[in-house]
Each structure stands twice: as C-alpha cells, then as structure tokens.
C-alpha positions as CSV (number, residue, x, y, z in Angstrom):
1,T,17.6,-9.6,17.3
2,A,15.2,-10.7,14.3
3,R,12.5,-13.3,14.6
4,R,9.9,-14.5,12.0
5,V,6.2,-14.0,13.2
6,L,2.8,-14.6,11.5
7,D,4.4,-17.1,9.2
8,R,1.5,-17.7,6.7
9,H,-1.2,-15.6,8.5
10,P,-4.0,-14.9,6.2
11,A,-3.5,-11.2,6.5
12,L,-0.1,-11.5,4.8
13,Q,-1.1,-13.5,1.9
14,I,-2.7,-13.4,-1.3
15,E,-6.5,-12.6,-0.9
16,P,-8.5,-15.7,-2.4
17,G,-10.4,-14.8,-5.6
18,V,-8.5,-11.4,-6.1
19,K,-6.8,-10.5,-9.4
20,V,-4.5,-7.8,-9.8
21,V,-6.0,-5.2,-12.2
22,S,-4.4,-2.0,-13.7
23,H,-6.0,0.3,-16.1
24,G,-8.9,-2.0,-16.3
25,A,-7.1,-5.0,-17.5
26,E,-6.0,-8.1,-15.5
27,V,-2.1,-8.3,-14.9
28,W,-1.1,-11.6,-16.6
29,P,-4.5,-12.8,-17.6
30,G,-4.6,-16.8,-17.3
31,K,-1.8,-16.8,-15.1
32,P,-2.6,-14.4,-12.2
33,L,0.0,-12.2,-10.5
34,L,0.3,-13.6,-6.9
35,I,2.1,-11.2,-4.7
36,G,1.5,-11.2,-0.8
37,I,2.7,-8.6,1.6
38,N,4.3,-5.9,-0.4
39,G,3.7,-2.3,0.8
40,I,5.0,-1.6,4.6
41,A,5.0,1.6,6.5
42,L,5.5,2.8,10.2
43,S,3.5,5.5,11.8
44,P,5.4,8.6,12.6
45,N,5.8,7.5,16.2
46,A,6.8,4.0,15.1
47,D,3.9,2.5,17.5
48,T,2.1,1.0,14.3
49,L,3.1,-1.2,11.5
50,Y,1.0,-1.0,8.5
51,W,1.0,-3.3,5.4
52,T,-0.9,-4.2,2.4
53,V,-1.0,-7.3,-0.1
54,T,-0.8,-6.5,-3.7
55,T,-2.9,-9.3,-4.6
56,G,-5.4,-8.2,-2.1
57,T,-7.8,-5.4,-1.4
58,H,-7.4,-4.4,2.4
59,A,-4.9,-2.5,4.3
60,W,-3.8,-3.8,7.9
61,A,-2.1,-2.8,11.0
62,V,-0.5,-4.2,14.1
63,P,0.9,-2.5,17.3
64,T,4.8,-2.5,17.1
65,A,5.0,-3.0,20.8
66,L,3.8,-6.4,20.5
67,L,6.2,-7.2,17.9
68,R,9.2,-6.0,20.0
69,Q,8.2,-8.1,23.0
70,A,10.3,-11.2,22.7
71,G,7.7,-13.3,24.4
72,S,4.8,-12.3,22.4
73,T,3.3,-15.4,20.6
74,D,1.9,-15.5,17.0
75,A,-1.6,-16.0,18.4
76,Q,-1.3,-12.8,20.5
77,I,0.0,-10.8,17.7
78,A,-2.5,-12.1,15.2
79,A,-5.3,-11.4,17.7
80,S,-4.0,-7.7,17.7
81,I,-4.1,-7.3,13.6
82,Q,-6.6,-4.7,12.7
83,D,-8.3,-5.0,9.2
84,L,-8.3,-1.1,8.3
85,G,-10.8,-1.9,5.5
86,V,-11.1,-2.1,1.7
87,V,-8.5,0.3,0.0
88,G,-10.6,0.1,-3.4
89,G,-8.3,-1.6,-5.6
90,N,-4.8,-3.6,-5.7
91,T,-2.1,-2.0,-3.9
92,D,1.7,-1.5,-3.8
93,G,3.4,1.2,-1.8
94,L,2.7,2.9,1.5
95,V,4.0,5.9,3.4
96,T,2.7,8.0,6.5
97,D,2.8,11.6,6.9
98,A,3.8,13.6,10.1
99,K,0.2,13.8,11.1
100,G,-0.2,10.0,11.0
101,N,-2.2,9.7,7.7
102,L,-1.5,6.7,5.8
103,Y,-1.1,7.1,1.9
104,I,-1.6,4.0,-0.2
105,T,-0.9,3.6,-3.7
106,D,-4.2,2.3,-5.6
107,V,-2.9,0.3,-8.6
108,T,-6.4,-0.5,-9.7
109,R,-7.7,3.1,-9.9
110,N,-4.4,4.7,-10.8
111,G,-4.1,7.0,-7.8
112,I,-3.5,7.5,-4.1
113,V,-6.0,6.4,-1.2
114,R,-5.6,8.2,2.2
115,F,-6.4,6.3,5.4
116,D,-7.2,8.7,8.1
117,P,-6.5,6.7,11.6
118,K,-8.2,9.1,13.7
119,H,-11.6,8.9,11.9
120,R,-10.7,5.4,10.5
121,A,-11.7,6.6,7.0
122,M,-10.5,5.4,3.7
123,S,-10.7,7.9,0.6
124,L,-9.3,8.0,-3.0
125,I,-7.8,11.6,-3.0
126,A,-6.3,11.7,-6.4
127,A,-6.2,9.5,-9.4
128,S,-5.3,9.9,-13.2
129,E,-5.4,7.8,-16.4
130,D,-1.9,9.1,-16.8
131,V,-0.7,7.2,-13.8
132,Y,0.5,3.6,-14.5
133,W,1.2,1.4,-11.6
134,P,1.8,4.0,-8.8
135,D,4.3,2.8,-6.3
136,T,7.1,4.0,-3.9
137,P,5.5,7.0,-2.3
138,A,7.3,9.3,0.0
139,I,6.8,12.3,1.8
140,R,8.8,15.4,0.9
141,P,9.9,18.0,3.6
142,D,7.4,20.3,2.4
143,G,4.6,17.8,3.1
144,D,3.8,16.9,-0.5
145,L,3.6,13.3,-1.6
146,I,5.7,12.1,-4.4
147,F,5.3,8.6,-6.1
148,T,6.6,6.7,-9.1
149,S,4.6,5.5,-12.1
150,S,6.5,2.7,-13.6
151,R,4.0,0.9,-16.1
152,L,4.9,-2.3,-14.2
153,N,1.6,-3.9,-15.7
154,D,3.1,-3.3,-19.0
155,H,6.3,-5.0,-18.0
156,F,4.6,-8.0,-16.9
157,A,2.7,-8.1,-20.1
158,G,5.9,-7.9,-22.2
159,A,4.7,-4.6,-23.8
160,V,7.7,-2.5,-22.9
161,K,10.7,-3.3,-24.9
162,P,14.3,-2.9,-23.6
163,G,15.3,0.9,-24.1
164,E,11.6,2.0,-24.1
165,E,11.1,2.0,-20.3
166,R,9.5,5.0,-18.9
167,Y,9.3,5.8,-15.3
168,D,7.5,9.0,-14.2
169,L,7.7,10.7,-10.9
170,W,4.5,12.4,-9.6
171,R,4.1,14.9,-7.0
172,L,0.8,15.4,-5.1
173,P,0.3,18.6,-2.9
174,L,-1.0,17.6,0.5
175,G,-2.5,21.0,1.5
176,A,-5.0,21.7,4.1
177,S,-7.8,20.3,1.9
178,H,-6.2,16.8,1.9
179,N,-4.9,16.8,5.5
180,T,-7.1,15.7,8.2
181,G,-6.8,15.5,12.0
182,E,-5.6,19.1,12.5
C-alpha cells in the first residue's frame, strides 16, 4: 500500500534563496538548478527516514512509525519532522552505517559530511578538490564508504562532450577515528 504524504511541505522543497554551487561556481548561472528532495536513506533499524534537498542546505528526519500508520495525518507527520541542521553545502546522496551515522555527499565542498545522531553533530570528514559532484554513497561490507564523482556540474554546463565522460569511484576508510557512538 502506498500513499502520498507531505505534498509540497517546505522541508521537501527547494530552499528559498539557495543556489547550487560546485567547485566554487554556481551550477547553471542565470537559470538556477532547482532540485527538491533528492537524497534519502533509512537508519539501520529502519525507524528513521532521512533526506536532503539538493537546492538546500539542511538534512531532515522523520520517524517511520508515523509514516507506516495509515491514519496519521500530514499535520501529525509534519509536526514530527526534525531539522538535523545545516550540512554545509548542497547535497545529493545519503547512506547510514551500521552504527546509525548518516553520511551526506557535500557537492559544494567536494566531500562527505557525517551526522552523528547520538550527539546531533554534523561534521565534514573528508573533502578533495579532485572530487567533482560526490553522489551515490554506499557502505562496503568492511565498513568503508564508497561514493561516485560524476562531474555532474560540468555536464549541466555542457562542458563534457559525448565520449569524454568520466565517473570516478572513491573509497573513504571509516576506521575508528571516523566512527562515533562506540
């Protein structure tokens, strides 16, 4: 059974006044890139749904128990939305690890942000000028994070010609120095 909830709720929409920036430049200057909710992830125990808005700067969460209750109203669901805070830049992909940490790709700062739900702390844990539009994060069986770098900003600008596409796969070790909540 499926149902639509939170239709046009501000937490799922483009954040007013925000521009998508990658590698120090606005993506599509003069005709802003407008992407609402894009990244989504579940907590390891599936009790929390996380999301971000690409043309936005915040991460959000809602308890899934409320989403699973057929009788819950949009007002009840909206009242349970949590603003997890400012990520630091525009975002695209999300993933959680086995400990419940949320990893968010930061398109603006060319890196990965970790949200520690236990301490409600957001921190940039890795960034590189060699990463262009980080996206599609996943956690490997060994606990390391992998993500793609697609140069999507250059694709939007028309700077990537057919046959010249380049998609990199990055691996970020998430050893004890990166994991919290142990």
